[in-house]
PDB file of N, CA, C, O and CB in Angstrom:
ATOM      1  N   UNK A   1       0.860  -1.080  -0.043  1.00  0.00           N
ATOM      2  CA  UNK A   1      -0.192  -0.114  -0.137  1.00  0.00           C
ATOM      3  C   UNK A   1       1.006   1.342  -0.362  1.00  0.00           C
ATOM      4  O   UNK A   1       2.111   1.507   0.157  1.00  0.00           O
ATOM      5  CB  UNK A   1      -1.390  -0.150   1.497  1.00  0.00           C
ATOM      6  N   UNK A   2       0.420   2.018  -1.108  1.00  0.00           N
ATOM      7  CA  UNK A   2       1.615   3.562  -0.730  1.00  0.00           C
ATOM      8  C   UNK A   2       1.006   4.773   0.212  1.00  0.00           C
ATOM      9  O   UNK A   2      -0.075   5.305   0.464  1.00  0.00           O
ATOM     10  CB  UNK A   2       2.042   4.575  -2.415  1.00  0.00           C
ATOM     11  N   UNK A   3       1.947   4.833   0.452  1.00  0.00           N
ATOM     12  CA  UNK A   3       2.000   5.781   1.693  1.00  0.00           C
ATOM     13  C   UNK A   3       1.372   7.788   1.089  1.00  0.00           C
ATOM     14  O   UNK A   3       1.848   8.299   0.075  1.00  0.00           O
ATOM     15  CB  UNK A   3       4.155   5.670   2.315  1.00  0.00           C
ATOM     16  N   UNK A   4       0.745   8.227   1.620  1.00  0.00           N
ATOM     17  CA  UNK A   4       0.841   9.448   1.616  1.00  0.00           C
ATOM     18  C   UNK A   4       1.984   9.785   1.395  1.00  0.00           C
ATOM     19  O   UNK A   4       2.860   9.102   1.927  1.00  0.00           O
ATOM     20  CB  UNK A   4       0.434   9.949   2.529  1.00  0.00           C
ATOM     21  N   UNK A   5       2.400  10.958   0.531  1.00  0.00           N
ATOM     22  CA  UNK A   5       3.577  11.780   0.285  1.00  0.00           C
ATOM     23  C   UNK A   5       3.524  13.077   2.136  1.00  0.00           C
ATOM     24  O   UNK A   5       4.532  13.167   2.838  1.00  0.00           O
ATOM     25  CB  UNK A   5       3.201  12.807  -1.771  1.00  0.00           C
ATOM     26  N   UNK A   6       2.815  13.486   2.327  1.00  0.00           N
ATOM     27  CA  UNK A   6       3.254  13.867   3.627  1.00  0.00           C
ATOM     28  C   UNK A   6       3.040  13.025   5.300  1.00  0.00           C
ATOM     29  O   UNK A   6       2.857  13.405   6.457  1.00  0.00           O
ATOM     30  CB  UNK A   6       2.611  15.129   3.629  1.00  0.00           C
ATOM     31  N   UNK A   7       3.193  11.684   4.575  1.00  0.00           N
ATOM     32  CA  UNK A   7       2.582  10.680   6.418  1.00  0.00           C
ATOM     33  C   UNK A   7       4.293  10.990   7.479  1.00  0.00           C
ATOM     34  O   UNK A   7       5.423  10.654   7.123  1.00  0.00           O
ATOM     35  CB  UNK A   7       2.264   7.726   5.999  1.00  0.00           C
ATOM     36  N   UNK A   8       4.042  11.451   8.312  1.00  0.00           N
ATOM     37  CA  UNK A   8       5.186  11.732   9.222  1.00  0.00           C
ATOM     38  C   UNK A   8       6.221  12.826   8.634  1.00  0.00           C
ATOM     39  O   UNK A   8       6.546  13.292   7.542  1.00  0.00           O
ATOM     40  CB  UNK A   8       5.953  10.359   9.498  1.00  0.00           C
ATOM     41  N   UNK A   9       6.581  12.976  10.142  1.00  0.00           N
ATOM     42  CA  UNK A   9       7.578  14.064  10.306  1.00  0.00           C
ATOM     43  C   UNK A   9       8.933  14.209  10.060  1.00  0.00           C
ATOM     44  O   UNK A   9       9.800  13.626  10.710  1.00  0.00           O
ATOM     45  CB  UNK A   9       7.582  14.331  11.308  1.00  0.00           C
ATOM     46  N   UNK A  10       9.161  15.045   9.048  1.00  0.00           N
ATOM     47  CA  UNK A  10      10.597  15.255   8.603  1.00  0.00           C
ATOM     48  C   UNK A  10      11.583  16.083   9.186  1.00  0.00           C
ATOM     49  O   UNK A  10      11.224  17.115   9.752  1.00  0.00           O
ATOM     50  CB  UNK A  10      10.593  15.670   7.463  1.00  0.00           C
ATOM     51  N   UNK A  11      12.805  15.765   9.123  1.00  0.00           N
ATOM     52  CA  UNK A  11      13.788  16.365  10.031  1.00  0.00           C
ATOM     53  C   UNK A  11      14.048  17.581  10.720  1.00  0.00           C
ATOM     54  O   UNK A  11      14.516  17.728  11.849  1.00  0.00           O
ATOM     55  CB  UNK A  11      14.609  16.305   9.568  1.00  0.00           C
ATOM     56  N   UNK A  12      13.638  18.539   9.791  1.00  0.00           N
ATOM     57  CA  UNK A  12      12.809  19.803  10.491  1.00  0.00           C
ATOM     58  C   UNK A  12      12.523  19.452  12.335  1.00  0.00           C
ATOM     59  O   UNK A  12      13.111  19.356  13.412  1.00  0.00           O
ATOM     60  CB  UNK A  12      10.992  19.939   9.510  1.00  0.00           C
ATOM     61  N   UNK A  13      10.878  19.344  11.547  1.00  0.00           N
ATOM     62  CA  UNK A  13       9.871  18.587  12.529  1.00  0.00           C
ATOM     63  C   UNK A  13      10.600  18.294  13.827  1.00  0.00           C
ATOM     64  O   UNK A  13      10.685  18.903  14.893  1.00  0.00           O
ATOM     65  CB  UNK A  13       9.310  17.138  11.892  1.00  0.00           C
ATOM     66  N   UNK A  14      11.169  16.986  13.304  1.00  0.00           N
ATOM     67  CA  UNK A  14      12.176  16.149  14.842  1.00  0.00           C
ATOM     68  C   UNK A  14      12.823  16.739  15.597  1.00  0.00           C
ATOM     69  O   UNK A  14      12.987  16.559  16.804  1.00  0.00           O
ATOM     70  CB  UNK A  14      13.295  15.219  14.645  1.00  0.00           C
ATOM     71  N   UNK A  15      13.135  17.311  15.075  1.00  0.00           N
ATOM     72  CA  UNK A  15      14.008  19.324  15.325  1.00  0.00           C
ATOM     73  C   UNK A  15      13.686  19.514  16.594  1.00  0.00           C
ATOM     74  O   UNK A  15      14.131  19.200  17.698  1.00  0.00           O
ATOM     75  CB  UNK A  15      13.215  21.057  14.306  1.00  0.00           C
ATOM     76  N   UNK A  16      12.277  20.459  15.892  1.00  0.00           N
ATOM     77  CA  UNK A  16      11.705  21.279  16.759  1.00  0.00           C
ATOM     78  C   UNK A  16      10.995  20.278  17.899  1.00  0.00           C
ATOM     79  O   UNK A  16      11.068  20.499  19.108  1.00  0.00           O
ATOM     80  CB  UNK A  16      10.713  22.265  15.961  1.00  0.00           C
ATOM     81  N   UNK A  17      10.445  19.382  17.430  1.00  0.00           N
ATOM     82  CA  UNK A  17       9.749  18.427  18.419  1.00  0.00           C
ATOM     83  C   UNK A  17      10.433  18.136  19.637  1.00  0.00           C
ATOM     84  O   UNK A  17      10.006  18.405  20.760  1.00  0.00           O
ATOM     85  CB  UNK A  17       9.494  17.153  17.823  1.00  0.00           C
ATOM     86  N   UNK A  18      11.629  17.516  19.337  1.00  0.00           N
ATOM     87  CA  UNK A  18      12.719  17.545  20.516  1.00  0.00           C
ATOM     88  C   UNK A  18      12.649  18.489  20.911  1.00  0.00           C
ATOM     89  O   UNK A  18      11.664  18.726  21.610  1.00  0.00           O
ATOM     90  CB  UNK A  18      14.017  17.350  20.371  1.00  0.00           C
ATOM     91  N   UNK A  19      13.508  19.399  20.718  1.00  0.00           N
ATOM     92  CA  UNK A  19      13.860  20.646  21.104  1.00  0.00           C
ATOM     93  C   UNK A  19      12.663  21.548  22.307  1.00  0.00           C
ATOM     94  O   UNK A  19      12.917  22.320  23.232  1.00  0.00           O
ATOM     95  CB  UNK A  19      14.036  21.383  19.618  1.00  0.00           C
ATOM     96  N   UNK A  20      11.342  21.026  21.774  1.00  0.00           N
ATOM     97  CA  UNK A  20      10.200  21.598  22.911  1.00  0.00           C
ATOM     98  C   UNK A  20      10.070  20.255  23.802  1.00  0.00           C
ATOM     99  O   UNK A  20       9.927  20.312  25.023  1.00  0.00           O
ATOM    100  CB  UNK A  20       8.435  22.144  22.139  1.00  0.00           C
ATOM    101  N   UNK A  21      10.118  19.344  23.260  1.00  0.00           N
ATOM    102  CA  UNK A  21      10.293  18.142  24.771  1.00  0.00           C
ATOM    103  C   UNK A  21      11.150  18.418  25.429  1.00  0.00           C
ATOM    104  O   UNK A  21      10.406  18.806  26.330  1.00  0.00           O
ATOM    105  CB  UNK A  21      10.633  16.622  24.643  1.00  0.00           C
ATOM    106  N   UNK A  22      12.583  18.663  26.022  1.00  0.00           N
ATOM    107  CA  UNK A  22      13.405  19.120  26.521  1.00  0.00           C
ATOM    108  C   UNK A  22      13.107  20.263  26.843  1.00  0.00           C
ATOM    109  O   UNK A  22      13.479  20.327  28.015  1.00  0.00           O
ATOM    110  CB  UNK A  22      14.280  19.002  26.004  1.00  0.00           C
ATOM    111  N   UNK A  23      12.520  21.562  26.475  1.00  0.00           N
ATOM    112  CA  UNK A  23      12.648  22.989  27.372  1.00  0.00           C
ATOM    113  C   UNK A  23      11.376  22.636  28.007  1.00  0.00           C
ATOM    114  O   UNK A  23      11.041  23.192  29.052  1.00  0.00           O
ATOM    115  CB  UNK A  23      12.697  24.703  26.506  1.00  0.00           C
ATOM    116  N   UNK A  24      10.450  21.510  27.294  1.00  0.00           N
ATOM    117  CA  UNK A  24       9.130  20.868  28.687  1.00  0.00           C
ATOM    118  C   UNK A  24      10.028  20.105  29.742  1.00  0.00           C
ATOM    119  O   UNK A  24       9.817  20.340  30.932  1.00  0.00           O
ATOM    120  CB  UNK A  24       7.668  19.376  27.986  1.00  0.00           C
ATOM    121  N   UNK A  25      10.877  19.334  29.434  1.00  0.00           N
ATOM    122  CA  UNK A  25      11.274  18.551  30.865  1.00  0.00           C
ATOM    123  C   UNK A  25      11.985  19.518  31.623  1.00  0.00           C
ATOM    124  O   UNK A  25      11.936  19.323  32.837  1.00  0.00           O
ATOM    125  CB  UNK A  25      12.268  17.166  30.720  1.00  0.00           C
ATOM    126  N   UNK A  26      12.806  20.776  31.142  1.00  0.00           N
ATOM    127  CA  UNK A  26      13.742  21.570  31.669  1.00  0.00           C
ATOM    128  C   UNK A  26      12.482  22.436  32.588  1.00  0.00           C
ATOM    129  O   UNK A  26      12.581  22.318  33.809  1.00  0.00           O
ATOM    130  CB  UNK A  26      14.795  22.440  30.417  1.00  0.00           C
ATOM    131  N   UNK A  27      11.960  22.818  32.350  1.00  0.00           N
ATOM    132  CA  UNK A  27      10.940  23.745  33.000  1.00  0.00           C
ATOM    133  C   UNK A  27      10.060  22.128  34.187  1.00  0.00           C
ATOM    134  O   UNK A  27      10.833  21.660  35.023  1.00  0.00           O
ATOM    135  CB  UNK A  27       9.583  24.774  31.292  1.00  0.00           C
ATOM    136  N   UNK A  28       9.419  21.845  34.160  1.00  0.00           N
ATOM    137  CA  UNK A  28       9.022  20.202  34.616  1.00  0.00           C
ATOM    138  C   UNK A  28      10.066  20.304  35.933  1.00  0.00           C
ATOM    139  O   UNK A  28       9.812  20.573  37.107  1.00  0.00           O
ATOM    140  CB  UNK A  28       9.521  18.631  33.187  1.00  0.00           C
ATOM    141  N   UNK A  29      10.850  20.107  35.527  1.00  0.00           N
ATOM    142  CA  UNK A  29      12.326  19.232  36.710  1.00  0.00           C
ATOM    143  C   UNK A  29      12.164  20.825  37.115  1.00  0.00           C
ATOM    144  O   UNK A  29      11.435  20.716  38.101  1.00  0.00           O
ATOM    145  CB  UNK A  29      14.556  18.333  35.875  1.00  0.00           C
ATOM    146  N   UNK A  30      12.361  21.988  36.979  1.00  0.00           N
ATOM    147  CA  UNK A  30      12.841  23.294  37.704  1.00  0.00           C
ATOM    148  C   UNK A  30      11.495  23.370  39.258  1.00  0.00           C
ATOM    149  O   UNK A  30      11.579  23.476  40.482  1.00  0.00           O
ATOM    150  CB  UNK A  30      12.691  24.997  36.230  1.00  0.00           C
ATOM    151  N   UNK A  31       9.985  23.196  37.874  1.00  0.00           N
ATOM    152  CA  UNK A  31       8.791  23.407  39.134  1.00  0.00           C
ATOM    153  C   UNK A  31       8.904  22.373  39.985  1.00  0.00           C
ATOM    154  O   UNK A  31       8.704  22.607  41.177  1.00  0.00           O
ATOM    155  CB  UNK A  31       7.189  23.412  38.685  1.00  0.00           C
ATOM    156  N   UNK A  32       9.262  20.954  39.542  1.00  0.00           N
ATOM    157  CA  UNK A  32       9.168  19.616  41.144  1.00  0.00           C
ATOM    158  C   UNK A  32      10.159  20.344  42.340  1.00  0.00           C
ATOM    159  O   UNK A  32      10.055  20.549  43.549  1.00  0.00           O
ATOM    160  CB  UNK A  32      10.190  17.472  40.675  1.00  0.00           C
ATOM    161  N   UNK A  33      11.534  20.701  40.909  1.00  0.00           N
ATOM    162  CA  UNK A  33      12.202  21.004  42.142  1.00  0.00           C
ATOM    163  C   UNK A  33      12.498  21.588  43.204  1.00  0.00           C
ATOM    164  O   UNK A  33      13.302  21.311  44.094  1.00  0.00           O
ATOM    165  CB  UNK A  33      12.655  21.061  42.093  1.00  0.00           C
ATOM    166  N   UNK A  34      11.487  22.786  42.995  1.00  0.00           N
ATOM    167  CA  UNK A  34      11.780  24.005  43.463  1.00  0.00           C
ATOM    168  C   UNK A  34      10.937  23.991  45.234  1.00  0.00           C
ATOM    169  O   UNK A  34       9.809  23.497  45.236  1.00  0.00           O
ATOM    170  CB  UNK A  34      11.139  25.238  42.174  1.00  0.00           C
ATOM    171  N   UNK A  35      11.401  24.428  46.411  1.00  0.00           N
ATOM    172  CA  UNK A  35      11.381  24.743  47.865  1.00  0.00           C
ATOM    173  C   UNK A  35       9.751  24.733  47.814  1.00  0.00           C
ATOM    174  O   UNK A  35       9.473  23.600  48.207  1.00  0.00           O
ATOM    175  CB  UNK A  35      12.252  26.309  48.419  1.00  0.00           C
ATOM    176  N   UNK A  36       8.750  25.290  47.583  1.00  0.00           N
ATOM    177  CA  UNK A  36       6.957  25.341  47.439  1.00  0.00           C
ATOM    178  C   UNK A  36       6.634  24.302  46.963  1.00  0.00           C
ATOM    179  O   UNK A  36       5.614  23.901  47.523  1.00  0.00           O
ATOM    180  CB  UNK A  36       6.216  26.402  46.520  1.00  0.00           C
ATOM    181  N   UNK A  37       7.016  23.566  46.118  1.00  0.00           N
ATOM    182  CA  UNK A  37       6.642  22.386  45.669  1.00  0.00           C
ATOM    183  C   UNK A  37       6.776  20.714  46.531  1.00  0.00           C
ATOM    184  O   UNK A  37       6.043  19.788  46.878  1.00  0.00           O
ATOM    185  CB  UNK A  37       7.388  22.467  44.490  1.00  0.00           C
ATOM    186  N   UNK A  38       8.317  21.138  46.565  1.00  0.00           N
ATOM    187  CA  UNK A  38       8.582  19.873  47.219  1.00  0.00           C
ATOM    188  C   UNK A  38       8.028  19.811  48.859  1.00  0.00           C
ATOM    189  O   UNK A  38       8.059  18.763  49.504  1.00  0.00           O
ATOM    190  CB  UNK A  38      10.218  19.653  47.123  1.00  0.00           C
ATOM    191  N   UNK A  39       7.546  21.045  49.383  1.00  0.00           N
ATOM    192  CA  UNK A  39       7.423  21.210  50.974  1.00  0.00           C
ATOM    193  C   UNK A  39       6.119  20.431  50.382  1.00  0.00           C
ATOM    194  O   UNK A  39       5.801  19.270  50.640  1.00  0.00           O
ATOM    195  CB  UNK A  39       7.393  22.976  52.016  1.00  0.00           C
ATOM    196  N   UNK A  40       5.294  21.542  49.346  1.00  0.00           N
ATOM    197  CA  UNK A  40       3.461  20.495  49.458  1.00  0.00           C
ATOM    198  C   UNK A  40       3.466  19.293  48.847  1.00  0.00           C
ATOM    199  O   UNK A  40       2.331  18.829  48.951  1.00  0.00           O
ATOM    200  CB  UNK A  40       1.965  21.201  48.564  1.00  0.00           C
ATOM    201  N   UNK A  41       4.338  18.391  48.129  1.00  0.00           N
ATOM    202  CA  UNK A  41       4.367  17.273  47.790  1.00  0.00           C
ATOM    203  C   UNK A  41       5.230  16.014  49.012  1.00  0.00           C
ATOM    204  O   UNK A  41       5.401  14.816  48.791  1.00  0.00           O
ATOM    205  CB  UNK A  41       4.961  17.510  46.395  1.00  0.00           C
ATOM    206  N   UNK A  42       5.645  16.795  50.273  1.00  0.00           N
ATOM    207  CA  UNK A  42       5.605  16.406  51.282  1.00  0.00           C
ATOM    208  C   UNK A  42       5.238  16.105  52.139  1.00  0.00           C
ATOM    209  O   UNK A  42       5.555  15.225  52.939  1.00  0.00           O
ATOM    210  CB  UNK A  42       5.797  16.543  51.468  1.00  0.00           C
ATOM    211  N   UNK A  43       3.952  17.336  52.055  1.00  0.00           N
ATOM    212  CA  UNK A  43       3.279  16.978  53.043  1.00  0.00           C
ATOM    213  C   UNK A  43       2.210  16.095  52.913  1.00  0.00           C
ATOM    214  O   UNK A  43       1.823  15.232  53.701  1.00  0.00           O
ATOM    215  CB  UNK A  43       2.939  17.920  53.551  1.00  0.00           C
ATOM    216  N   UNK A  44       1.508  16.622  51.123  1.00  0.00           N
ATOM    217  CA  UNK A  44       0.643  15.749  50.695  1.00  0.00           C
ATOM    218  C   UNK A  44       1.406  13.782  50.662  1.00  0.00           C
ATOM    219  O   UNK A  44       0.680  12.941  50.131  1.00  0.00           O
ATOM    220  CB  UNK A  44       0.213  16.524  49.091  1.00  0.00           C
ATOM    221  N   UNK A  45       2.511  13.408  51.127  1.00  0.00           N
ATOM    222  CA  UNK A  45       2.646  12.327  51.512  1.00  0.00           C
ATOM    223  C   UNK A  45       2.585  11.932  53.074  1.00  0.00           C
ATOM    224  O   UNK A  45       2.136  10.994  53.733  1.00  0.00           O
ATOM    225  CB  UNK A  45       3.650  12.063  50.955  1.00  0.00           C
ATOM    226  N   UNK A  46       3.167  12.955  53.285  1.00  0.00           N
ATOM    227  CA  UNK A  46       2.615  12.360  54.976  1.00  0.00           C
ATOM    228  C   UNK A  46       1.351  12.831  55.685  1.00  0.00           C
ATOM    229  O   UNK A  46       1.309  12.889  56.914  1.00  0.00           O
ATOM    230  CB  UNK A  46       3.695  12.785  56.143  1.00  0.00           C
ATOM    231  N   UNK A  47       0.247  13.192  54.853  1.00  0.00           N
ATOM    232  CA  UNK A  47      -0.590  13.241  55.157  1.00  0.00           C
ATOM    233  C   UNK A  47      -1.131  12.035  54.842  1.00  0.00           C
ATOM    234  O   UNK A  47      -1.871  11.351  55.550  1.00  0.00           O
ATOM    235  CB  UNK A  47      -0.978  14.169  54.897  1.00  0.00           C
ATOM    236  N   UNK A  48      -0.795  11.843  53.927  1.00  0.00           N
ATOM    237  CA  UNK A  48      -1.128  10.063  53.406  1.00  0.00           C
ATOM    238  C   UNK A  48      -0.755   8.660  54.331  1.00  0.00           C
ATOM    239  O   UNK A  48      -1.360   7.589  54.383  1.00  0.00           O
ATOM    240  CB  UNK A  48      -0.133   9.745  51.950  1.00  0.00           C
ATOM    241  N   UNK A  49       0.281   9.036  54.921  1.00  0.00           N
ATOM    242  CA  UNK A  49       1.007   7.888  55.241  1.00  0.00           C
ATOM    243  C   UNK A  49       0.255   7.876  56.787  1.00  0.00           C
ATOM    244  O   UNK A  49       0.204   6.829  57.433  1.00  0.00           O
ATOM    245  CB  UNK A  49       2.858   8.036  55.094  1.00  0.00           C
ATOM    246  N   UNK A  50      -0.223   8.943  57.218  1.00  0.00           N
ATOM    247  CA  UNK A  50      -0.918   9.182  58.848  1.00  0.00           C
ATOM    248  C   UNK A  50      -2.289   8.284  58.553  1.00  0.00           C
ATOM    249  O   UNK A  50      -3.136   8.143  59.434  1.00  0.00           O
ATOM    250  CB  UNK A  50      -1.384  11.225  59.379  1.00  0.00           C
TER     251      UNK A  50
END
């Protein structure tokens, strides 16, 4: 079966997609390692374990 010409991403689209994923991962890492979020997560876990 023949695929249409625009089925999938080309190299430039992969590069942009990868860059966006890395930027999102970096942002998520910064948010999750901030003191406020760590304190909130610790409180939630401690409350759940009681």
